[in-house]
N, CA and C atoms as an extended XYZ file, in Angstrom:
570
Properties=species:S:1:pos:R:3:atomname:S:1:resname:S:1:resid:I:1 pbc="F F F"
N         2.719      -22.218       35.669 N   MET     1
C         3.409      -20.943       35.693 CA  MET     1
C         2.733      -20.142       36.828 C   MET     1
N         3.754      -19.570       37.606 N   ASN     2
C         3.142      -18.821       38.819 CA  ASN     2
C         3.012      -17.363       38.392 C   ASN     2
N         2.344      -16.654       39.330 N   LEU     3
C         1.970      -15.269       39.117 CA  LEU     3
C         3.109      -14.459       38.744 C   LEU     3
N         4.104      -14.591       39.644 N   ARG     4
C         5.318      -13.788       39.442 CA  ARG     4
C         6.051      -13.865       38.154 C   ARG     4
N         6.069      -15.237       37.579 N   THR     5
C         6.554      -15.422       36.164 CA  THR     5
C         5.653      -14.745       35.146 C   THR     5
N         4.366      -14.805       35.263 N   LEU     6
C         3.486      -14.192       34.477 CA  LEU     6
C         3.691      -12.715       34.418 C   LEU     6
N         3.690      -12.019       35.494 N   PHE     7
C         3.974      -10.596       35.569 CA  PHE     7
C         5.227      -10.119       34.986 C   PHE     7
N         6.308      -11.017       35.254 N   ALA     8
C         7.610      -10.704       34.724 CA  ALA     8
C         7.560      -10.867       33.279 C   ALA     8
N         7.039      -11.753       32.557 N   GLY     9
C         6.830      -11.925       31.163 CA  GLY     9
C         6.017      -10.763       30.706 C   GLY     9
N         4.957      -10.409       31.223 N   THR    10
C         4.091       -9.226       30.753 CA  THR    10
C         4.820       -7.973       30.800 C   THR    10
N         5.698       -7.764       31.833 N   ALA    11
C         6.594       -6.466       31.962 CA  ALA    11
C         7.597       -6.532       30.791 C   ALA    11
N         8.262       -7.663       30.578 N   ILE    12
C         9.275       -7.659       29.362 CA  ILE    12
C         8.548       -7.468       28.056 C   ILE    12
N         7.448       -8.145       27.776 N   ALA    13
C         6.743       -7.786       26.467 CA  ALA    13
C         6.269       -6.187       26.508 C   ALA    13
N         5.788       -5.683       27.481 N   LEU    14
C         5.410       -4.161       27.488 CA  LEU    14
C         6.587       -3.408       27.145 C   LEU    14
N         7.682       -3.653       27.906 N   THR    15
C         8.908       -2.930       27.591 CA  THR    15
C         9.392       -2.957       26.143 C   THR    15
N         9.417       -4.358       25.682 N   SER    16
C         9.835       -4.501       24.325 CA  SER    16
C         8.921       -3.743       23.307 C   SER    16
N         7.611       -3.782       23.538 N   THR    17
C         6.531       -3.005       22.775 CA  THR    17
C         6.905       -1.657       22.794 C   THR    17
N         7.108       -1.013       24.000 N   ALA    18
C         7.188        0.317       24.148 CA  ALA    18
C         8.610        0.651       23.316 C   ALA    18
N         9.613       -0.065       23.578 N   ALA    19
C        10.970        0.139       22.827 CA  ALA    19
C        10.803        0.194       21.395 C   ALA    19
N         9.936       -0.693       20.813 N   LEU    20
C         9.755       -0.878       19.386 CA  LEU    20
C         8.990        0.405       18.893 C   LEU    20
N         7.921        0.979       19.706 N   ALA    21
C         7.116        1.992       19.297 CA  ALA    21
C         8.018        3.232       19.376 C   ALA    21
N         8.890        3.299       20.295 N   GLU    22
C         9.780        4.565       20.416 CA  GLU    22
C        10.699        4.426       19.232 C   GLU    22
N        11.352        3.259       18.956 N   THR    23
C        12.247        3.212       17.861 CA  THR    23
C        11.538        3.587       16.405 C   THR    23
N        10.220        3.164       16.278 N   HIS    24
C         9.532        3.387       15.193 CA  HIS    24
C         9.250        4.846       15.119 C   HIS    24
N         8.920        5.453       16.324 N   ALA    25
C         8.377        6.878       16.308 CA  ALA    25
C         9.562        7.813       15.626 C   ALA    25
N        10.754        7.303       15.729 N   GLU    26
C        11.899        7.941       15.509 CA  GLU    26
C        12.248        8.011       14.027 C   GLU    26
N        11.618        6.992       13.348 N   THR    27
C        11.724        6.902       11.902 CA  THR    27
C        10.872        7.949       11.070 C   THR    27
N         9.846        8.577       11.755 N   GLY    28
C         8.933        9.506       11.183 CA  GLY    28
C         7.949        8.748       10.301 C   GLY    28
N         7.986        7.471       10.207 N   ASN    29
C         6.980        6.693        9.350 CA  ASN    29
C         5.706        6.438       10.126 C   ASN    29
N         4.581        6.488        9.387 N   PRO    30
C         3.315        6.090       10.017 CA  PRO    30
C         3.225        4.674       10.295 C   PRO    30
N         2.452        4.267       11.197 N   MET    31
C         2.142        2.800       11.420 CA  MET    31
C         1.109        2.427       10.299 C   MET    31
N         1.039        1.145        9.944 N   VAL    32
C         0.181        0.732        8.957 CA  VAL    32
C        -0.410       -0.626        9.348 C   VAL    32
N        -1.778       -0.639        9.490 N   GLY    33
C        -2.309       -1.889        9.870 CA  GLY    33
C        -1.796       -2.439       11.224 C   GLY    33
N        -1.683       -1.442       12.155 N   GLY    34
C        -1.179       -1.945       13.387 CA  GLY    34
C         0.372       -2.190       13.483 C   GLY    34
N         1.112       -2.065       12.338 N   ALA    35
C         2.480       -2.504       12.387 CA  ALA    35
C         3.473       -1.327       12.108 C   ALA    35
N         4.621       -1.445       12.746 N   ALA    36
C         5.750       -0.430       12.420 CA  ALA    36
C         6.048       -0.741       10.998 C   ALA    36
N         6.335        0.438       10.346 N   MET    37
C         6.876        0.410        8.907 CA  MET    37
C         8.339        0.931        8.932 C   MET    37
N         9.303        0.358        8.700 N   PHE    38
C        10.605        0.777        8.893 CA  PHE    38
C        11.192        1.047        7.449 C   PHE    38
N        11.684        2.320        7.212 N   PRO    39
C        12.213        2.728        6.104 CA  PRO    39
C        13.457        2.076        5.361 C   PRO    39
N        14.074        1.325        6.288 N   GLU    40
C        15.186        0.533        5.872 CA  GLU    40
C        14.676       -0.881        5.271 C   GLU    40
N        13.417       -1.214        5.404 N   LYS    41
C        12.993       -2.495        4.768 CA  LYS    41
C        12.331       -2.175        3.373 C   LYS    41
N        12.103       -3.200        2.661 N   THR    42
C        11.517       -3.108        1.460 CA  THR    42
C         9.956       -3.052        1.592 C   THR    42
N         9.288       -2.712        0.445 N   ILE    43
C         7.902       -2.780        0.420 CA  ILE    43
C         7.228       -4.046        0.897 C   ILE    43
N         7.836       -5.138        0.361 N   VAL    44
C         7.284       -6.453        0.717 CA  VAL    44
C         7.682       -6.731        2.225 C   VAL    44
N         8.769       -6.499        2.652 N   GLU    45
C         9.146       -6.736        4.055 CA  GLU    45
C         8.189       -6.044        5.049 C   GLU    45
N         7.894       -4.812        4.697 N   ASN    46
C         6.860       -4.091        5.659 CA  ASN    46
C         5.485       -4.464        5.358 C   ASN    46
N         5.016       -4.590        4.076 N   ALA    47
C         3.640       -5.028        3.976 CA  ALA    47
C         3.116       -6.209        4.576 C   ALA    47
N         3.948       -7.198        4.674 N   VAL    48
C         3.558       -8.536        5.280 CA  VAL    48
C         3.233       -8.365        6.766 C   VAL    48
N         3.616       -7.303        7.368 N   ASN    49
C         3.380       -7.072        8.813 CA  ASN    49
C         2.058       -6.319        8.899 C   ASN    49
N         1.470       -5.814        7.974 N   SER    50
C         0.223       -5.019        8.186 CA  SER    50
C        -0.957       -5.898        8.205 C   SER    50
N        -1.712       -5.848        9.210 N   ALA    51
C        -2.995       -6.518        9.428 CA  ALA    51
C        -3.968       -5.955        8.500 C   ALA    51
N        -3.878       -4.907        7.816 N   ASP    52
C        -4.835       -4.223        6.921 CA  ASP    52
C        -4.536       -4.762        5.395 C   ASP    52
N        -3.458       -5.380        5.127 N   HIS    53
C        -3.017       -5.681        3.801 CA  HIS    53
C        -2.763       -7.123        3.455 C   HIS    53
N        -3.469       -8.094        4.312 N   THR    54
C        -3.199       -9.421        4.052 CA  THR    54
C        -3.783       -9.938        2.656 C   THR    54
N        -4.716       -9.330        2.170 N   THR    55
C        -5.243       -9.818        0.854 CA  THR    55
C        -4.317       -9.321       -0.260 C   THR    55
N        -3.847       -8.004       -0.003 N   LEU    56
C        -2.866       -7.492       -1.050 CA  LEU    56
C        -1.652       -8.359       -1.064 C   LEU    56
N        -1.128       -8.853        0.188 N   VAL    57
C         0.048       -9.520        0.162 CA  VAL    57
C        -0.133      -10.935       -0.464 C   VAL    57
N        -1.229      -11.536       -0.213 N   ALA    58
C        -1.722      -12.831       -0.834 CA  ALA    58
C        -1.749      -12.567       -2.366 C   ALA    58
N        -2.308      -11.551       -2.945 N   ALA    59
C        -2.409      -11.202       -4.210 CA  ALA    59
C        -1.050      -11.089       -4.839 C   ALA    59
N        -0.129      -10.411       -4.167 N   VAL    60
C         1.244      -10.133       -4.687 CA  VAL    60
C         1.891      -11.446       -4.794 C   VAL    60
N         1.809      -12.356       -3.781 N   LYS    61
C         2.389      -13.693       -3.856 CA  LYS    61
C         1.796      -14.582       -5.059 C   LYS    61
N         0.350      -14.501       -5.237 N   ALA    62
C        -0.271      -15.404       -6.231 CA  ALA    62
C         0.205      -14.763       -7.615 C   ALA    62
N         0.500      -13.522       -7.726 N   ALA    63
C         0.915      -12.924       -9.050 CA  ALA    63
C         2.358      -13.142       -9.256 C   ALA    63
N         2.997      -13.613       -8.323 N   GLY    64
C         4.584      -13.742       -8.541 CA  GLY    64
C         5.311      -12.437       -8.564 C   GLY    64
N         4.908      -11.425       -7.827 N   LEU    65
C         5.421      -10.146       -7.735 CA  LEU    65
C         6.306       -9.838       -6.539 C   LEU    65
N         6.378      -10.913       -5.673 N   VAL    66
C         7.256      -10.650       -4.449 CA  VAL    66
C         8.657      -10.129       -4.819 C   VAL    66
N         9.292      -10.915       -5.726 N   GLU    67
C        10.880      -10.655       -6.076 CA  GLU    67
C        10.784       -9.144       -6.594 C   GLU    67
N         9.874       -8.941       -7.573 N   THR    68
C         9.769       -7.518       -8.212 CA  THR    68
C         9.793       -6.447       -7.224 C   THR    68
N         8.797       -6.538       -6.150 N   LEU    69
C         8.497       -5.404       -5.286 CA  LEU    69
C         9.513       -5.449       -4.102 C   LEU    69
N        10.456       -6.550       -4.121 N   SER    70
C        11.570       -6.556       -3.195 CA  SER    70
C        12.829       -6.017       -3.732 C   SER    70
N        12.788       -5.770       -5.114 N   GLY    71
C        13.906       -5.216       -5.903 CA  GLY    71
C        14.217       -3.758       -5.548 C   GLY    71
N        15.260       -3.174       -6.241 N   ASP    72
C        15.718       -1.866       -5.955 CA  ASP    72
C        14.805       -0.803       -6.132 C   ASP    72
N        13.851       -0.882       -7.031 N   GLY    73
C        12.950        0.179       -7.231 CA  GLY    73
C        13.561        1.371       -7.956 C   GLY    73
N        13.149        2.513       -7.831 N   PRO    74
C        12.136        3.039       -6.917 CA  PRO    74
C        10.704        2.692       -7.283 C   PRO    74
N         9.955        2.395       -6.308 N   PHE    75
C         8.483        2.023       -6.628 CA  PHE    75
C         7.585        2.960       -5.714 C   PHE    75
N         6.511        3.443       -6.197 N   THR    76
C         5.472        4.069       -5.482 CA  THR    76
C         4.309        3.045       -5.590 C   THR    76
N         3.891        2.587       -4.406 N   VAL    77
C         2.696        1.589       -4.504 CA  VAL    77
C         1.555        2.140       -3.786 C   VAL    77
N         0.400        2.276       -4.301 N   PHE    78
C        -0.942        2.573       -3.987 CA  PHE    78
C        -1.449        1.274       -3.472 C   PHE    78
N        -1.401        1.120       -2.128 N   ALA    79
C        -1.741       -0.255       -1.450 CA  ALA    79
C        -3.268       -0.388       -0.942 C   ALA    79
N        -4.041       -0.942       -1.659 N   PRO    80
C        -5.493       -1.116       -1.107 CA  PRO    80
C        -5.544       -2.099        0.069 C   PRO    80
N        -6.351       -1.700        0.967 N   THR    81
C        -6.568       -2.424        2.238 CA  THR    81
C        -7.539       -3.509        1.879 C   THR    81
N        -7.677       -4.460        2.889 N   ASN    82
C        -8.394       -5.652        2.782 CA  ASN    82
C        -9.901       -5.185        2.620 C   ASN    82
N       -10.283       -4.019        3.297 N   ALA    83
C       -11.768       -3.598        3.171 CA  ALA    83
C       -11.890       -3.077        1.778 C   ALA    83
N       -10.921       -2.492        1.029 N   ALA    84
C       -10.957       -2.097       -0.528 CA  ALA    84
C       -11.300       -3.331       -1.238 C   ALA    84
N       -10.496       -4.423       -1.044 N   PHE    85
C       -10.656       -5.625       -1.825 CA  PHE    85
C       -12.070       -6.310       -1.479 C   PHE    85
N       -12.621       -6.189       -0.089 N   ALA    86
C       -13.879       -6.744        0.211 CA  ALA    86
C       -15.022       -6.008       -0.453 C   ALA    86
N       -14.754       -4.729       -0.844 N   ALA    87
C       -15.720       -4.005       -1.488 CA  ALA    87
C       -15.988       -4.297       -3.117 C   ALA    87
N       -15.136       -5.078       -3.598 N   LEU    88
C       -15.315       -5.531       -4.881 CA  LEU    88
C       -16.471       -6.420       -4.991 C   LEU    88
N       -17.050       -6.704       -6.153 N   PRO    89
C       -18.161       -7.673       -6.308 CA  PRO    89
C       -17.864       -8.965       -5.729 C   PRO    89
N       -18.677       -9.628       -5.067 N   GLU    90
C       -18.571      -10.830       -4.339 CA  GLU    90
C       -17.916      -11.984       -5.323 C   GLU    90
N       -17.034      -12.458       -4.866 N   GLY    91
C       -16.172      -13.651       -5.469 CA  GLY    91
C       -14.997      -13.058       -6.476 C   GLY    91
N       -15.027      -11.743       -6.691 N   SER    92
C       -13.938      -11.267       -7.409 CA  SER    92
C       -12.500      -11.462       -7.008 C   SER    92
N       -12.247      -11.383       -5.803 N   VAL    93
C       -10.859      -11.652       -5.228 CA  VAL    93
C       -10.532      -13.139       -5.411 C   VAL    93
N       -11.473      -13.934       -4.973 N   ASP    94
C       -11.345      -15.449       -5.050 CA  ASP    94
C       -11.066      -15.845       -6.560 C   ASP    94
N       -11.764      -15.280       -7.546 N   ASP    95
C       -11.419      -15.527       -8.856 CA  ASP    95
C       -10.166      -15.166       -9.237 C   ASP    95
N        -9.749      -13.943       -8.991 N   LEU    96
C        -8.501      -13.230       -9.390 CA  LEU    96
C        -7.324      -14.257       -8.738 C   LEU    96
N        -7.444      -14.802       -7.629 N   LEU    97
C        -6.366      -15.388       -6.997 CA  LEU    97
C        -6.218      -16.942       -7.513 C   LEU    97
N        -7.043      -17.271       -8.458 N   LYS    98
C        -6.952      -18.720       -9.079 CA  LYS    98
C        -5.871      -18.502      -10.187 C   LYS    98
N        -5.192      -19.638      -10.231 N   PRO    99
C        -3.799      -19.708      -11.155 CA  PRO    99
C        -4.190      -19.398      -12.632 C   PRO    99
N        -5.268      -19.781      -12.988 N   GLU   100
C        -5.708      -19.376      -14.526 CA  GLU   100
C        -5.895      -17.896      -14.695 C   GLU   100
N        -6.137      -17.134      -13.640 N   ASN   101
C        -6.342      -15.609      -13.666 CA  ASN   101
C        -5.133      -14.766      -13.331 C   ASN   101
N        -3.795      -15.477      -13.299 N   LYS   102
C        -2.713      -14.843      -12.993 CA  LYS   102
C        -2.372      -13.553      -13.674 C   LYS   102
N        -2.585      -13.657      -15.036 N   ASP   103
C        -2.225      -12.567      -15.990 CA  ASP   103
C        -3.157      -11.286      -15.447 C   ASP   103
N        -4.438      -11.475      -15.333 N   ARG   104
C        -5.327      -10.379      -15.084 CA  ARG   104
C        -5.014       -9.770      -13.610 C   ARG   104
N        -4.668      -10.786      -12.732 N   LEU   105
C        -4.164      -10.332      -11.437 CA  LEU   105
C        -2.998       -9.428      -11.424 C   LEU   105
N        -1.992       -9.884      -12.274 N   THR   106
C        -0.722       -9.196      -12.473 CA  THR   106
C        -1.211       -7.771      -13.050 C   THR   106
N        -1.880       -7.752      -13.994 N   GLU   107
C        -2.315       -6.387      -14.530 CA  GLU   107
C        -3.009       -5.504      -13.686 C   GLU   107
N        -3.857       -6.005      -12.705 N   ILE   108
C        -4.581       -5.172      -11.749 CA  ILE   108
C        -3.449       -4.630      -10.701 C   ILE   108
N        -2.674       -5.658      -10.146 N   LEU   109
C        -1.677       -5.193       -9.231 CA  LEU   109
C        -0.602       -4.099       -9.728 C   LEU   109
N        -0.129       -4.378      -10.906 N   THR   110
C         1.010       -3.482      -11.542 CA  THR   110
C         0.248       -2.121      -11.794 C   THR   110
N        -1.037       -2.073      -11.903 N   CYS   111
C        -1.733       -0.749      -12.107 CA  CYS   111
C        -1.788        0.088      -10.743 C   CYS   111
N        -1.207       -0.530       -9.629 N   HIS   112
C        -1.075        0.216       -8.392 CA  HIS   112
C         0.316        0.626       -8.251 C   HIS   112
N         1.239        0.506       -9.181 N   VAL   113
C         2.718        0.795       -8.962 CA  VAL   113
C         3.198        1.763      -10.075 C   VAL   113
N         3.807        2.651       -9.542 N   VAL   114
C         4.454        3.641      -10.454 CA  VAL   114
C         5.998        3.454      -10.182 C   VAL   114
N         6.637        3.677      -11.427 N   ALA   115
C         8.181        3.524      -11.328 CA  ALA   115
C         8.862        4.878      -10.891 C   ALA   115
N         8.577        5.216       -9.640 N   ALA   116
C         9.200        6.502       -9.143 CA  ALA   116
C         9.002        6.369       -7.671 C   ALA   116
N         9.664        7.247       -6.948 N   ASN   117
C         9.529        7.535       -5.533 CA  ASN   117
C         8.717        8.798       -5.297 C   ASN   117
N         7.435        8.575       -5.417 N   ALA   118
C         6.613        9.810       -5.449 CA  ALA   118
C         5.940       10.011       -3.995 C   ALA   118
N         6.450       10.911       -3.333 N   MET   119
C         5.933       11.528       -2.035 CA  MET   119
C         4.749       12.237       -2.198 C   MET   119
N         3.824       12.380       -1.235 N   SER   120
C         2.578       13.080       -1.399 CA  SER   120
C         2.865       14.550       -1.855 C   SER   120
N         3.778       15.322       -1.239 N   ASP   121
C         4.036       16.739       -1.595 CA  ASP   121
C         4.386       16.817       -3.267 C   ASP   121
N         5.147       15.733       -3.707 N   ALA   122
C         5.416       15.872       -5.059 CA  ALA   122
C         4.061       15.503       -5.976 C   ALA   122
N         3.360       14.612       -5.501 N   ILE   123
C         2.047       14.356       -6.215 CA  ILE   123
C         1.141       15.610       -6.110 C   ILE   123
N         0.876       16.185       -4.934 N   LEU   124
C         0.233       17.431       -4.980 CA  LEU   124
C         0.783       18.487       -5.753 C   LEU   124
N         2.084       18.638       -5.770 N   GLY   125
C         2.701       19.711       -6.726 CA  GLY   125
C         2.288       19.443       -8.124 C   GLY   125
N         2.432       18.208       -8.620 N   MET   126
C         2.072       17.860      -10.005 CA  MET   126
C         0.739       18.199      -10.283 C   MET   126
N        -0.270       17.930       -9.331 N   ILE   127
C        -1.624       18.194       -9.430 CA  ILE   127
C        -1.869       19.781       -9.682 C   ILE   127
N        -1.236       20.478       -8.821 N   ALA   128
C        -1.275       21.917       -8.813 CA  ALA   128
C        -0.756       22.408      -10.186 C   ALA   128
N         0.483       22.051      -10.485 N   ASP   129
C         1.103       22.464      -11.755 CA  ASP   129
C         0.155       22.168      -12.955 C   ASP   129
N        -0.645       21.086      -13.019 N   ASP   130
C        -1.510       20.671      -14.188 CA  ASP   130
C        -2.835       21.238      -13.944 C   ASP   130
N        -3.136       22.128      -13.032 N   GLY   131
C        -4.408       22.800      -12.945 CA  GLY   131
C        -5.485       22.020      -12.269 C   GLY   131
N        -5.139       21.108      -11.264 N   GLY   132
C        -6.093       20.447      -10.443 CA  GLY   132
C        -6.123       18.961      -10.751 C   GLY   132
N        -5.512       18.508      -11.904 N   MET   133
C        -5.579       17.005      -12.203 CA  MET   133
C        -4.120       16.615      -12.908 C   MET   133
N        -3.730       15.486      -12.519 N   HIS   134
C        -2.518       14.954      -13.163 CA  HIS   134
C        -2.664       13.460      -13.511 C   HIS   134
N        -2.203       13.329      -14.776 N   ASP   135
C        -2.348       11.686      -15.273 CA  ASP   135
C        -1.146       11.207      -14.869 C   ASP   135
N        -1.328        9.880      -14.240 N   VAL   136
C        -0.271        9.044      -13.708 CA  VAL   136
C        -0.118        7.781      -14.565 C   VAL   136
N         1.026        7.442      -15.120 N   GLU   137
C         1.294        6.127      -15.893 CA  GLU   137
C         1.882        5.113      -14.973 C   GLU   137
N         1.214        3.985      -14.932 N   THR   138
C         1.760        2.959      -13.943 CA  THR   138
C         2.478        1.888      -14.668 C   THR   138
N         3.325        1.084      -14.055 N   VAL   139
C         3.931        0.079      -14.720 CA  VAL   139
C         3.114       -1.074      -15.383 C   VAL   139
N         1.883       -1.020      -14.935 N   GLY   140
C         0.812       -2.031      -15.633 CA  GLY   140
C         0.265       -1.519      -16.778 C   GLY   140
N         0.713       -0.232      -17.275 N   GLY   141
C         0.202        0.329      -18.463 CA  GLY   141
C        -1.180        1.001      -18.199 C   GLY   141
N        -1.495        1.240      -17.025 N   CYS   142
C        -2.719        1.934      -16.745 CA  CYS   142
C        -2.408        3.493      -16.559 C   CYS   142
N        -3.359        4.398      -17.058 N   THR   143
C        -3.337        5.694      -16.834 CA  THR   143
C        -4.318        6.087      -15.869 C   THR   143
N        -4.058        6.667      -14.735 N   PHE   144
C        -5.012        7.131      -13.722 CA  PHE   144
C        -4.817        8.651      -13.558 C   PHE   144
N        -5.879        9.314      -13.041 N   THR   145
C        -5.830       10.638      -12.718 CA  THR   145
C        -5.897       10.963      -11.284 C   THR   145
N        -4.865       11.721      -10.834 N   VAL   146
C        -4.821       12.122       -9.445 CA  VAL   146
C        -5.348       13.594       -9.384 C   VAL   146
N        -6.033       13.887       -8.196 N   SER   147
C        -6.472       15.288       -7.951 CA  SER   147
C        -6.402       15.336       -6.314 C   SER   147
N        -6.643       16.526       -5.928 N   GLU   148
C        -6.591       16.912       -4.541 CA  GLU   148
C        -8.032       17.055       -3.929 C   GLU   148
N        -8.395       16.242       -3.010 N   GLY   149
C        -9.652       16.328       -2.392 CA  GLY   149
C        -9.882       17.637       -1.462 C   GLY   149
N       -11.036       17.845       -1.237 N   ASP   150
C       -11.470       19.015       -0.407 CA  ASP   150
C       -10.649       19.208        0.980 C   ASP   150
N       -10.186       18.086        1.499 N   ASP   151
C        -9.556       18.095        2.793 CA  ASP   151
C        -7.996       17.847        2.600 C   ASP   151
N        -7.548       18.116        1.362 N   GLY   152
C        -6.086       18.046        1.040 CA  GLY   152
C        -5.644       16.716        0.723 C   GLY   152
N        -6.396       15.704        0.747 N   THR   153
C        -6.011       14.276        0.377 CA  THR   153
C        -5.938       14.140       -1.020 C   THR   153
N        -5.153       12.993       -1.290 N   ILE   154
C        -4.906       12.777       -2.738 CA  ILE   154
C        -6.047       11.723       -3.243 C   ILE   154
N        -6.603       11.999       -4.330 N   MET   155
C        -7.708       11.288       -4.801 CA  MET   155
C        -7.202       10.606       -6.138 C   MET   155
N        -7.511        9.227       -6.396 N   ILE   156
C        -7.189        8.613       -7.654 CA  ILE   156
C        -8.287        8.116       -8.407 C   ILE   156
N        -8.597        8.445       -9.615 N   THR   157
C        -9.601        7.990      -10.386 CA  THR   157
C        -8.967        6.959      -11.429 C   THR   157
N        -9.550        5.864      -11.276 N   ASP   158
C        -8.828        4.631      -12.150 CA  ASP   158
C        -9.707        4.726      -13.538 C   ASP   158
N        -9.334        3.646      -14.342 N   GLY   159
C        -9.807        3.492      -15.663 CA  GLY   159
C       -11.200        3.256      -15.803 C   GLY   159
N       -11.842        2.955      -14.752 N   GLN   160
C       -13.338        2.713      -14.714 CA  GLN   160
C       -14.070        3.851      -14.166 C   GLN   160
N       -13.410        5.064      -13.973 N   ASP   161
C       -14.023        6.149      -13.260 CA  ASP   161
C       -14.403        6.013      -11.851 C   ASP   161
N       -13.697        5.090      -11.187 N   ARG   162
C       -13.970        4.956       -9.763 CA  ARG   162
C       -12.896        5.612       -9.055 C   ARG   162
N       -13.290        6.163       -7.813 N   THR   163
C       -12.128        6.992       -7.217 CA  THR   163
C       -11.816        6.394       -5.757 C   THR   163
N       -10.465        6.259       -5.486 N   ALA   164
C        -9.868        5.885       -4.313 CA  ALA   164
C        -9.258        7.146       -3.592 C   ALA   164
N        -9.242        7.016       -2.352 N   THR   165
C        -8.522        8.120       -1.413 CA  THR   165
C        -7.352        7.541       -0.782 C   THR   165
N        -6.271        8.400       -0.833 N   VAL   166
C        -5.095        8.034       -0.031 CA  VAL   166
C        -5.421        8.288        1.446 C   VAL   166
N        -5.313        7.109        2.229 N   THR   167
C        -5.801        7.311        3.644 CA  THR   167
C        -4.611        7.467        4.604 C   THR   167
N        -3.458        6.835        4.139 N   VAL   168
C        -2.181        7.017        4.921 CA  VAL   168
C        -1.041        7.251        3.726 C   VAL   168
N        -0.434        8.451        3.827 N   ALA   169
C         0.551        8.826        2.936 CA  ALA   169
C         1.907        8.661        3.363 C   ALA   169
N         2.839        8.565        2.351 N   ASP   170
C         4.232        8.788        2.580 CA  ASP   170
C         4.902        7.701        3.628 C   ASP   170
N         4.582        6.553        3.346 N   VAL   171
C         5.252        5.364        4.080 CA  VAL   171
C         6.448        4.950        3.590 C   VAL   171
N         7.586        5.518        3.987 N   ARG   172
C         8.894        5.297        3.371 CA  ARG   172
C         9.412        3.869        3.392 C   ARG   172
N        10.023        3.441        2.348 N   GLN   173
C        10.517        2.154        2.210 CA  GLN   173
C        11.894        2.218        1.663 C   GLN   173
N        12.663        1.191        1.798 N   SER   174
C        14.041        1.331        1.250 CA  SER   174
C        14.143        1.327       -0.343 C   SER   174
N        13.069        0.893       -0.909 N   ASN   175
C        12.931        0.814       -2.369 CA  ASN   175
C        11.700        1.786       -2.797 C   ASN   175
N        11.300        2.637       -2.126 N   GLY   176
C        10.199        3.612       -2.599 CA  GLY   176
C         9.334        4.073       -1.480 C   GLY   176
N         7.996        4.042       -1.731 N   VAL   177
C         7.115        4.680       -0.872 CA  VAL   177
C         5.677        3.755       -1.031 C   VAL   177
N         5.099        3.680        0.060 N   ILE   178
C         3.619        3.112        0.056 CA  ILE   178
C         2.710        4.345        0.329 C   ILE   178
N         1.580        4.360       -0.330 N   HIS   179
C         0.422        5.184        0.041 CA  HIS   179
C        -0.692        4.171        0.135 C   HIS   179
N        -1.301        4.159        1.341 N   VAL   180
C        -2.434        3.211        1.598 CA  VAL   180
C        -3.709        3.916        0.946 C   VAL   180
N        -4.474        3.120        0.296 N   ILE   181
C        -5.670        3.700       -0.316 CA  ILE   181
C        -6.958        2.873        0.038 C   ILE   181
N        -8.091        3.432       -0.155 N   ASP   182
C        -9.215        2.786        0.358 CA  ASP   182
C       -10.129        2.048       -0.885 C   ASP   182
N        -9.471        1.996       -1.891 N   GLY   183
C       -10.031        1.389       -3.106 CA  GLY   183
C        -9.288        0.651       -3.972 C   GLY   183
N        -9.699       -0.348       -4.700 N   VAL   184
C        -8.817       -1.082       -5.662 CA  VAL   184
C        -9.009       -0.312       -7.024 C   VAL   184
N        -7.779       -0.066       -7.591 N   LEU   185
C        -7.760        0.667       -8.862 CA  LEU   185
C        -7.897       -0.361       -9.976 C   LEU   185
N        -8.772       -0.167      -10.909 N   LEU   186
C        -8.931       -0.964      -12.032 CA  LEU   186
C        -8.613       -0.545      -13.250 C   LEU   186
N        -8.149       -1.281      -14.265 N   PRO   187
C        -7.766       -0.688      -15.569 CA  PRO   187
C        -9.087       -0.439      -16.309 C   PRO   187
N        -8.958        0.309      -17.368 N   ALA   188
C       -10.179        0.731      -18.301 CA  ALA   188
C       -10.573       -0.566      -19.005 C   ALA   188
N       -11.819       -0.686      -19.101 N   VAL   189
C       -12.376       -1.901      -19.868 CA  VAL   189
C       -12.328       -1.608      -21.411 C   VAL   189
N       -11.529       -2.542      -22.002 N   GLU   190
C       -11.488       -2.377      -23.545 CA  GLU   190
C       -12.523       -3.027      -24.335 C   GLU   190
């Protein structure tokens, strides 16, 4: 390959990337994990492109939830990052991904999903209406409490009294919305 061909290829790639960024900017959606999130795509179609959500995507596949989260919805997904999964006790994720633990994995993942299209302003409104805390029922049967942090962020307290923060809100999808969170939400211990 000669230098002229290399520069021409690089120029085309940069032009394509700039065009994608410009097109994405027009959607008003934030980027997630270095990837454009397009509101006309489903939760699964967008999530697979996020470098920050490879563990979540692997878990959704292992739990057999791809078809569900590609469905009509609406769904609100509180999407833990790879770092959030890595913060769990050592070996937890590997154990959850084993076929014999599919039911537990499904329970945990569906505790991150609400059967509604809940944008952050609506969540903050419910928090305000309820005097600073609002209980949220998930499709996995978990009840979590949402509150507003000092900096206006949404905080979620899970069934084990652990708190996660919404770090990227209102990532619109064709079948709902994603809110990126910095912790894995766990059901109450029975």
